[in-house]
Each structure stands twice: as structure tokens, then as C-alpha cells.
Residue frames as a rotation matrix with the C-alpha (Angstrom) as fourth column:
MET 1
0.771 -0.492 -0.404 -119.53
0.224 0.803 -0.552 82.47
0.596 0.336 0.729 -36.13
ASN 2
-0.108 -0.849 0.518 -117.55
-0.387 -0.444 -0.808 83.62
0.916 -0.288 -0.281 -33.10
GLN 3
0.645 0.462 0.609 -118.49
-0.736 0.161 0.658 81.19
0.206 -0.872 0.444 -30.36
ILE 4
-0.727 -0.680 0.099 -116.60
-0.672 0.674 -0.307 78.67
0.142 -0.290 -0.947 -28.30
ILE 5
0.111 0.845 -0.523 -118.75
-0.679 0.449 0.581 75.60
0.726 0.291 0.623 -28.84
GLU 6
0.932 0.127 -0.340 -117.09
0.106 0.802 0.589 73.04
0.347 -0.584 0.733 -26.58
SER 7
0.146 -0.908 0.392 -114.16
-0.775 -0.351 -0.525 73.05
0.615 -0.227 -0.756 -24.17
GLU 8
0.957 0.075 -0.281 -112.59
0.076 0.867 0.493 69.91
0.281 -0.493 0.824 -22.71
ASP 9
0.689 -0.723 -0.041 -109.24
0.046 -0.013 0.999 69.06
-0.723 -0.690 0.025 -21.10
ASP 10
-0.261 -0.902 0.343 -107.36
0.393 0.225 0.892 68.35
-0.882 0.367 0.295 -24.33
TYR 11
-0.706 0.019 0.708 -109.33
0.690 -0.208 0.694 70.23
0.160 0.978 0.133 -27.00
VAL 12
-0.377 0.633 -0.676 -111.58
0.044 -0.717 -0.696 73.19
-0.925 -0.292 0.242 -27.72
VAL 13
-0.312 0.379 0.871 -114.13
0.949 0.176 0.263 73.48
-0.053 0.909 -0.414 -30.53
VAL 14
-0.298 0.152 -0.943 -114.49
0.168 -0.963 -0.209 77.05
-0.940 -0.221 0.261 -31.80
GLU 15
0.741 0.499 0.449 -116.02
0.584 -0.149 -0.798 78.86
-0.331 0.854 -0.402 -34.73
PRO 16
0.056 -0.841 0.538 -113.59
0.966 -0.090 -0.242 80.64
0.251 0.533 0.808 -37.10
GLY 17
0.225 0.086 0.971 -114.58
0.163 -0.985 0.049 84.13
0.961 0.147 -0.236 -35.92
THR 18
0.856 0.048 -0.515 -113.52
0.511 0.070 0.856 83.50
0.077 -0.996 0.036 -32.31
VAL 19
0.659 -0.621 0.424 -111.04
-0.463 -0.779 -0.421 86.18
0.592 0.081 -0.801 -31.21
LYS 20
-0.016 -0.802 -0.597 -107.68
0.197 0.583 -0.788 84.91
0.980 -0.130 0.148 -29.91
ASP 21
-0.755 -0.268 0.598 -107.94
-0.457 -0.438 -0.774 86.79
0.470 -0.858 0.208 -26.59
VAL 22
0.244 0.908 0.341 -111.37
-0.961 0.181 0.208 85.23
0.127 -0.379 0.917 -25.94
LEU 23
0.669 -0.083 -0.739 -109.88
-0.092 0.977 -0.193 81.79
0.738 0.197 0.646 -26.63
ASP 24
-0.429 -0.903 -0.038 -106.94
0.008 0.038 -0.999 82.54
0.903 -0.429 -0.009 -24.30
ARG 25
-0.396 0.354 0.847 -109.31
-0.892 -0.367 -0.263 83.41
0.218 -0.860 0.461 -21.45
GLU 26
0.705 0.700 -0.112 -111.03
-0.674 0.711 0.201 80.05
0.220 -0.066 0.973 -21.91
LEU 27
0.591 -0.524 -0.613 -107.72
0.154 0.819 -0.553 78.15
0.792 0.233 0.565 -22.01
ARG 28
-0.037 -0.660 0.750 -106.09
-0.716 -0.506 -0.481 79.77
0.697 -0.555 -0.454 -18.98
ARG 29
0.605 0.340 0.720 -107.40
-0.770 0.479 0.421 76.91
-0.202 -0.810 0.551 -16.83
ARG 30
0.869 -0.216 0.445 -105.36
0.246 0.969 -0.011 74.36
-0.429 0.119 0.895 -18.81
GLY 31
-0.284 -0.958 0.026 -102.50
0.531 -0.135 0.837 76.41
-0.798 0.251 0.547 -20.24
LYS 32
0.170 0.310 -0.936 -102.32
-0.399 -0.846 -0.353 78.82
-0.901 0.434 -0.020 -23.12
PHE 33
0.828 0.098 0.552 -102.68
0.479 0.386 -0.788 78.24
-0.291 0.917 0.273 -26.86
PRO 34
0.093 -0.962 -0.258 -99.02
0.705 -0.119 0.699 78.93
-0.703 -0.247 0.667 -27.70
PRO 35
-0.305 -0.255 0.918 -99.26
0.859 -0.489 0.150 80.99
0.410 0.834 0.368 -30.91
ASP 36
0.224 0.331 -0.917 -99.22
0.775 -0.630 -0.038 84.58
-0.591 -0.702 -0.398 -29.71
PRO 37
-0.177 -0.264 0.948 -99.35
0.867 -0.497 0.024 87.06
0.465 0.827 0.317 -32.58
ALA 38
-0.942 -0.253 -0.221 -99.13
0.327 -0.841 -0.432 90.74
-0.076 -0.479 0.874 -31.71
SER 39
-0.668 0.741 0.068 -102.68
-0.554 -0.556 0.619 91.15
0.497 0.376 0.782 -33.00
SER 40
-0.811 0.302 -0.501 -104.17
0.420 0.897 -0.139 88.65
0.407 -0.323 -0.854 -30.52
ASN 41
-0.730 0.572 -0.374 -106.57
0.130 -0.421 -0.898 91.23
-0.671 -0.704 0.233 -29.08
HIS 42
0.040 0.813 -0.580 -108.45
-0.672 -0.407 -0.618 91.37
-0.739 0.415 0.530 -32.38
CYS 43
-0.589 -0.246 -0.769 -107.31
-0.774 0.445 0.451 88.51
0.231 0.861 -0.453 -34.66
THR 44
0.475 0.828 0.299 -109.60
-0.857 0.512 -0.056 85.52
-0.199 -0.229 0.953 -35.11
VAL 45
0.036 -0.419 0.907 -108.86
-0.175 0.891 0.419 81.81
-0.984 -0.174 -0.041 -35.21
GLY 46
0.744 0.304 0.595 -109.84
0.504 0.329 -0.798 81.76
-0.438 0.894 0.092 -38.90
GLU 47
0.882 -0.471 -0.033 -107.36
-0.414 -0.737 -0.534 84.55
0.227 0.485 -0.845 -39.68
MET 48
0.169 -0.849 0.501 -104.66
-0.820 0.161 0.549 82.75
-0.547 -0.504 -0.669 -37.71
MET 49
0.294 -0.006 0.956 -105.30
0.276 0.958 -0.079 79.60
-0.915 0.287 0.283 -39.75
ALA 50
0.944 0.150 0.293 -105.17
0.319 -0.199 -0.927 81.49
-0.081 0.968 -0.236 -43.05
ASN 51
0.678 -0.716 0.165 -101.84
-0.591 -0.665 -0.457 83.14
0.437 0.213 -0.874 -42.15
ASN 52
0.518 -0.440 -0.734 -100.39
0.549 0.829 -0.109 80.30
0.656 -0.347 0.670 -40.06
SER 53
0.546 -0.224 0.807 -99.71
-0.480 -0.873 0.083 82.87
0.686 -0.433 -0.584 -37.33
SER 54
0.230 -0.509 -0.830 -97.05
0.635 0.725 -0.269 82.22
0.738 -0.465 0.490 -34.74
GLY 55
0.946 0.054 0.318 -95.82
-0.168 -0.758 0.630 85.30
0.275 -0.650 -0.708 -32.90
PRO 56
0.290 -0.930 0.226 -92.48
-0.876 -0.353 -0.330 85.70
0.387 -0.103 -0.917 -31.11
HIS 57
-0.102 -0.321 0.941 -92.58
-0.755 0.641 0.137 82.24
-0.648 -0.697 -0.308 -29.50
GLY 58
0.743 0.510 -0.433 -93.16
-0.661 0.459 -0.594 80.40
-0.104 0.728 0.678 -32.78
LEU 59
0.012 -0.822 -0.569 -89.68
-0.689 0.406 -0.600 78.91
0.725 0.400 -0.561 -32.94
GLY 60
-0.821 -0.373 0.432 -90.07
-0.567 0.450 -0.690 77.29
0.063 -0.812 -0.581 -29.54
TYR 61
-0.450 0.746 0.490 -93.74
-0.271 0.409 -0.871 76.30
-0.851 -0.525 0.018 -29.59
GLY 62
-0.669 0.214 0.712 -94.69
0.702 0.496 0.511 76.17
-0.243 0.842 -0.482 -33.27
SER 63
-0.923 0.375 -0.082 -97.24
-0.378 -0.846 0.376 78.04
0.072 0.378 0.923 -35.30
THR 64
-0.204 0.958 0.203 -101.03
-0.911 -0.109 -0.398 77.86
-0.359 -0.266 0.895 -35.46
ILE 65
0.301 0.372 -0.878 -101.18
-0.790 0.613 -0.011 74.90
0.535 0.697 0.478 -37.82
ASP 66
-0.643 -0.632 -0.433 -99.25
-0.251 0.708 -0.661 72.77
0.724 -0.316 -0.613 -35.30
PHE 67
-0.944 0.279 0.179 -102.17
-0.156 0.101 -0.983 72.98
-0.292 -0.955 -0.052 -32.85
LEU 68
-0.216 0.932 -0.290 -105.21
-0.875 -0.317 -0.365 72.58
-0.433 0.175 0.884 -35.08
GLU 69
-0.825 0.224 0.519 -107.37
0.417 0.861 0.292 69.76
-0.381 0.457 -0.803 -36.33
VAL 70
-0.726 0.476 -0.496 -109.75
-0.577 -0.815 0.062 71.25
-0.375 0.331 0.866 -38.85
GLU 71
-0.498 0.699 0.514 -113.25
0.767 0.631 -0.115 70.18
-0.404 0.337 -0.850 -39.79
CYS 72
-0.830 0.233 -0.506 -115.28
-0.344 -0.929 0.137 72.25
-0.439 0.288 0.851 -42.20
CYS 73
-0.048 0.891 0.451 -118.80
0.514 0.409 -0.754 72.25
-0.856 0.195 -0.478 -43.59
ILE 74
-0.975 -0.202 0.093 -119.52
0.175 -0.440 0.881 73.07
-0.137 0.875 0.465 -47.20
ARG 75
-0.677 0.729 -0.103 -122.74
-0.734 -0.661 0.154 74.41
0.044 0.180 0.983 -48.70
ARG 76
-0.111 0.670 -0.734 -124.37
-0.387 0.651 0.653 71.01
0.915 0.357 0.187 -49.02
ARG 77
0.401 0.238 0.884 -124.01
-0.898 -0.086 0.431 70.66
0.179 -0.967 0.180 -45.23
GLU 78
0.801 -0.280 -0.529 -121.65
0.231 0.960 -0.159 67.72
0.553 0.004 0.833 -45.52
LEU 79
0.789 -0.592 0.163 -118.88
-0.398 -0.291 0.870 67.40
-0.468 -0.751 -0.465 -43.00
ARG 80
0.766 -0.619 -0.174 -115.43
0.111 0.394 -0.912 67.10
0.633 0.679 0.370 -44.55
VAL 81
0.811 -0.575 0.105 -112.38
-0.176 -0.070 0.982 66.22
-0.557 -0.815 -0.158 -42.51
PRO 82
0.519 -0.682 -0.515 -108.98
-0.784 -0.140 -0.605 66.65
0.340 0.718 -0.607 -44.18
GLU 83
0.958 -0.212 -0.195 -106.76
0.249 0.949 0.192 63.59
0.144 -0.233 0.962 -44.17
């Protein structure tokens, strides 16, 4: 659960175990994902969502939740999209 599944100009689809530094390397072509916690070399996107991580630039750029659209699958393999 740590793969970048899809990468386009205005969005990236990742699994929750994707490490922030790996995501940053992918996004360097289009700009950086602004949340920059000090633990970016080992924190995952799932952890950043759970903590709403922001880092020192959070006041200017926002925190993790400001950049995410979340879809999740539950055990019955149904896709649920929060409203």
C-alpha cells in the first residue's frame, strides 16, 4: 500500500503508505505538495491525513487536508466517497 498509482497535471493518486519524500520527487515536475512536516523523509500520506500535518509553511499554504480528496474502500469492496 505504498505506490503512486497515477500522476497527472492536477492530481496524483497514491496509496496511504506512500512516503512524503517519494511523493515530492514525483511532484517536482509540477511543483511541490506544500505541507512539509519535519518528518517528511519517513512519514506517509496516511499518517499526514490522520494528523492533518502542515509543517512550518502551514500558515501560508495550508495543511494536508486542504490538498486532499479522499476515496476509500471498505471490506465489502465498495467505493465510498465522502461528501
